[in-house]
C-alpha positions in Angstrom: 0.0 0.0 0.0 2.8 2.4 0.9 4.5 1.9 -2.5 1.3 2.5 -4.3 0.7 5.7 -2.5 4.3 6.9 -3.1 3.5 6.7 -6.9 0.7 9.2 -6.3 3.1 12.0 -5.4 4.7 12.1 -8.8 1.3 12.5 -10.5 0.1 15.9 -11.4 -3.7 15.9 -11.9 -5.0 17.4 -15.1 -6.3 20.6 -13.6 -5.6 23.7 -15.8 -5.4 27.3 -14.7 -8.8 27.9 -16.4 -10.3 25.1 -14.3 -8.8 26.5 -11.1 -10.3 29.9 -12.0 -13.7 28.4 -12.5 -13.4 26.5 -9.2 -12.5 29.8 -7.5 -15.5 31.5 -8.9 -17.8 28.6 -8.0 -16.5 28.5 -4.4 -17.1 32.2 -4.0 -20.6 31.9 -5.6 -21.4 29.1 -3.2 -20.3 31.1 -0.2 -22.4 34.0 -1.5 -25.4 31.7 -1.6 -24.8 30.5 1.9 -24.6 34.1 3.2 -28.0 35.0 1.7 -29.6 32.7 4.2 -27.8 34.2 7.2 -30.2 36.4 9.2 -29.1 38.9 11.9 -31.9 37.5 14.1 -30.3 34.1 14.0 -27.1 35.5 15.5 -29.2 37.1 18.3 -30.7 33.7 19.1 -27.3 32.1 19.1 -26.0 34.7 21.5 -28.9 33.9 23.9 -28.3 30.1 23.5 -24.7 29.8 22.1 -24.0 26.2 23.4 -24.8 24.3 20.1 -22.9 26.7 18.0 -19.8 26.7 20.2 -19.9 22.9 20.3 -20.2 22.8 16.5 -17.3 25.2 15.9 -15.1 23.3 18.4 -16.0 20.0 16.8 -14.9 21.3 13.4 -11.8 23.3 14.2 -10.4 21.6 17.3 -11.7 18.0 17.6 -11.6 17.0 13.9 -7.9 18.1 13.2 -6.8 16.6 16.6 -8.5 13.3 15.9 -7.1 13.3 12.4 -3.6 13.7 13.8 -4.1 10.8 16.2 -5.4 8.7 13.3 -2.3 9.6 11.2 0.1 9.0 14.1 -1.3 5.4 14.4 -1.1 4.6 10.7 1.9 6.8 9.8 3.9 3.8 8.6 1.2 2.8 6.0 0.7 6.2 4.3 2.9 8.8 2.7 3.5 12.3 4.2 1.7 14.0 1.4 -1.4 11.8 1.8 -1.3 12.6 5.6 -0.9 16.3 4.9 -3.9 16.1 2.5 -6.0 14.7 5.3 -4.8 17.4 7.7 -5.6 20.1 5.1 -9.2 18.7 4.5 -9.8 18.5 8.3 -8.6 22.1 8.6 -11.2 23.4 6.1 -14.7 24.6 7.2 -17.9 22.7 6.6 -18.7 21.9 3.0 -21.0 23.8 0.7 -23.7 21.1 0.7 -23.9 20.7 4.4 -27.0 22.9 4.8 -28.8 20.9 2.1 -27.8 17.6 3.7 -28.8 18.9 7.1 -32.3 19.8 5.8 -32.7 16.3 4.3 -31.6 14.7 7.6 -34.2 16.7 9.5 -31.5 18.5 11.5 -31.6 22.0 12.9 -31.3 24.1 9.7 -30.8 27.4 11.5 -27.9 25.9 13.4 -26.5 24.4 10.3 -26.5 27.7 8.4 -25.1 29.5 11.4 -22.3 27.0 11.8 -21.4 27.3 8.1 -21.2 31.1 8.5 -19.2 31.0 11.7 -16.9 28.2 10.4 -16.4 30.0 7.1 -15.5 33.2 8.7 -13.3 31.4 11.3 -11.6 29.5 8.5 -9.9 32.7 7.4 -7.7 32.3 10.4 -8.2 28.7 11.6 -7.6 26.8 8.3 -4.0 28.2 7.8 -3.4 28.0 11.6 -4.6 24.4 11.9 -2.7 23.2 8.8 0.5 24.8 10.0 0.2 23.5 13.5 -0.9 19.9 12.9 1.1 19.6 9.7 4.2 20.8 11.4 3.5 18.4 14.3 3.1 15.5 12.0 6.4 16.4 10.2 8.2 16.4 13.5 6.6 13.0 14.3 7.8 11.5 11.0 11.3 12.8 11.4 11.8 10.1 14.1 10.2 7.3 12.1 11.8 4.8 9.7 10.1 6.4 6.8 11.7 9.8 7.4 13.5 9.8 4.1 10.0 10.1 2.4 9.5 13.4 4.0 10.1 16.6 2.2 9.3 19.6 4.4 6.6 21.9 2.9 7.3 25.5 3.5 3.8 27.1 3.5 3.3 30.8 3.0 0.7 31.4 5.7 0.0 35.0 4.6 -0.8 33.8 1.1 -3.1 31.1 2.4 -4.8 33.6 4.6 -5.2 36.0 1.6 -6.7 33.2 -0.6 -9.1 32.0 2.1 -10.3 35.6 2.8 -10.9 36.4 -0.9 -12.7 33.1 -1.6 -14.8 32.9 1.6 -14.7 36.2 3.5 -15.6 38.7 0.8 -18.6 36.7 -0.7 -20.0 36.1 2.8 -19.9 39.8 3.7 -21.5 40.8 0.3 -24.2 38.1 0.8 -25.0 39.1 4.3 -25.2 42.8 3.2 -27.6 42.0 0.4 -29.7 39.7 2.6 -30.0 42.4 5.2 -30.7 45.3 2.9 -32.9 43.6 0.2 -34.8 40.9 2.0 -37.6 40.6 -0.6 -35.2 40.3 -3.5 -33.1 37.8 -1.5 -36.1 35.6 -0.8 -36.7 35.3 -4.5 -33.1 34.4 -5.5 -31.8 32.3 -2.6 -33.2 28.9 -3.6 -32.2 29.2 -7.3 -28.7 30.3 -6.3 -28.3 27.4 -3.9 -29.5 24.8 -6.4 -27.4 26.3 -9.2 -24.3 26.5 -7.0 -24.6 22.8 -5.9 -25.1 21.7 -9.5 -22.1 23.7 -10.7 -19.9 22.3 -7.9 -21.0 18.7 -8.7 -20.3 19.4 -12.4 -16.8 20.6 -11.6 -16.1 17.5 -9.5 -17.4 15.3 -12.3 -15.3 17.2 -14.8 -12.2 16.8 -12.7 -12.9 13.1 -12.2 -13.4 12.6 -16.0 -10.2 14.5 -16.8 -8.2 12.2 -14.4 -10.2 9.0 -14.9 -7.2 6.8 -15.5 -5.3 8.0 -12.5 -8.3 7.5 -10.3 -8.9 4.0 -11.6 -5.3 3.0 -10.9 -5.2 4.4 -7.3 -8.8 4.6 -6.2 -8.7 1.5 -4.0 -6.3 2.9 -1.4 -7.6 6.4 -1.6 -11.2 5.2 -1.3 -10.3 3.3 1.9 -8.4 6.2 3.4 -11.1 8.8 2.7 -13.8 6.3 3.9 -12.0 5.8 7.3 -11.3 9.5 7.6 -14.8 10.6 6.8 -16.3 8.0 9.1 -14.0 9.3 11.9 -15.2 12.8 11.2 -18.9 11.9 11.4 -18.4 9.9 14.6 -16.4 12.7 16.1 -19.1 15.2 15.4 -21.9 13.0 16.8 -19.9 11.8 19.9 -18.7 15.2 20.8 -22.2 16.8 20.5 -23.8 13.9 22.3 -21.4 14.3 25.2 -22.7 17.8 25.8 -26.3 16.8 25.7 -27.7 19.1 22.9 -30.9 18.1 21.1 -31.1 15.4 18.5 -31.7 17.8 15.7 -28.7 19.8 16.7 -26.6 16.7 17.0 -27.5 15.8 13.4 -26.4 19.2 12.2 -23.2 19.3 14.1 -22.4 15.8 12.9 -23.0 16.8 9.3 -21.0 20.0 9.6 -18.1 18.1 11.0 -18.2 15.3 8.4 -18.9 17.4 5.3 -15.7 19.3 4.6 -15.1 22.1 2.1 -12.6 20.0 0.0 -13.1 22.5 -2.8 -11.2 25.1 -0.7 -8.6 22.4 -0.1 -8.1 21.9 -3.9 -7.9 25.6 -4.5 -5.1 25.9 -1.9 -3.3 22.8 -3.2 -3.3 24.1 -6.8 -2.2 27.6 -5.8 1.5 27.7 -6.8 2.2 30.5 -4.4 1.2 28.2 -1.5 2.5 24.9 -2.9 5.1 25.5 -5.6 4.9 23.4 -8.8 8.2 21.6 -8.0 6.7 19.9 -5.0 5.4 16.4 -5.5 2.0 16.6 -3.8 -0.1 14.3 -5.9 -1.2 12.5 -2.7 -2.7 15.7 -1.3 -4.6 16.5 -4.4 -6.0 12.9 -4.7 -7.3 13.0 -1.1 -9.0 16.4 -1.5 -10.4 15.5 -4.9 -11.9 12.2 -3.7 -13.3 13.9 -0.5 -15.2 16.2 -2.8 -17.0 13.2 -4.3 -17.3 10.9 -1.3 -18.7 13.4 1.2 -21.6 14.0 -1.1 -22.4 10.3 -1.2 -21.8 9.8 2.5 -23.9 12.9 3.3 -26.8 11.8 1.2 -26.6 8.3 2.8 -26.7 9.6 6.4 -29.4 12.0 5.5 -31.5 9.2 4.0 -31.0 7.1 7.2 -31.9 10.0 9.6 -34.8 11.2 7.5 -36.5 7.9 8.3 -36.1 8.3 12.1 -38.8 10.6 13.5 -37.9 12.6 16.6 -40.9 12.9 18.9 -41.4 16.5 20.2 -41.4 15.2 23.8 -38.1 13.4 23.3 -36.6 16.5 21.7 -37.6 18.7 24.5 -36.1 16.4 27.0 -32.7 16.6 25.4 -32.6 20.4 25.6 
C-alpha cells in the first residue's frame, strides 16, 4: 500500500489554470449563496443560546484536526507524508457547501447548520491556515523520528498567502451576501433557492469534470484512496456525533453538528493545493490532491446516505424537548 501511495506523489492531476479559476468563482458563488440565508436575528438567538454553535465550531476546528492527527500517528507507517498532509488540510477546512442541504434532508436544525457554516467559514480565514501549519508541522516532526523519514520533504507554507486566498474566496462573498440579505430581504427571498440549487449543481459538475479528466489516475489508485477517505470521513462523522452527544444538545442539533463536521469544504482544499504561491509546482504533492479530490466526491455520497438514514427516524417532540 505504501509503495502504491508513493507513486501518487509524482502524478500531477489534469487541472488547468482555467479550471482553477472556474473553481475559485464557483466556491465564491457558493459562499455568497450561503450568506444569503444568514439572518441577523439568527445571530441574536445564538447569543442567547450559544451552546450548540460553540460545540459545532469546536467539533470542526479543534476535535476533527486533533482526531485526524491521532489517526495519522497510528497509521503513519502505512501512508505517505503528502497523503497525511492532505488529510490534515481537509480536516482544517470549514464545513462543505452542501452541508446545509444535507442537514435539511436529515431533518436536522437548519438554522444551526447555516449559522455553523457562517461561523466556520469566517473562522476558516484564520483557523484553516493555523490548523494546517500546527498539525502539519507536528506531523512532520513526528515523522522525522520514524523509519520512513526519508520520504518526508518539508513543505514551506506561505501562511500569509493562504490567509489571503481564504479571505478572498470565503470572507468577501460572505460579507456581500449578508449585506444584500439584510438590505434587500424581498429580493433575497426570490433568488436564494435558485442560487443554492445552481451552486450545488455547478460544484458537482466541476467535481465530475475533474474526475473525468483524471479518470485513468483514479482507476489506478482509487482502491487505497477510497479506503483512506472512507475511514477519515467516518471518523469525522463519529467525532461530530460523539462530541455533540457528550454535551447533551438536542437530537436535531446533534445531526447538524455531525454533518457540519463530516462534510468538509474540500473545494477550498483543492484551491489551496493548486495555488503555486502556496504549494510550488516543483513539490510532488499528488497524494494531497487525490485526497482532497476524492473527498469532494465521497462526502456528497456519505452525506446523502446519512441524510436518508436519519430522515426515516422521526424525533418525537417530547423526546426532543427532554434533550434540551
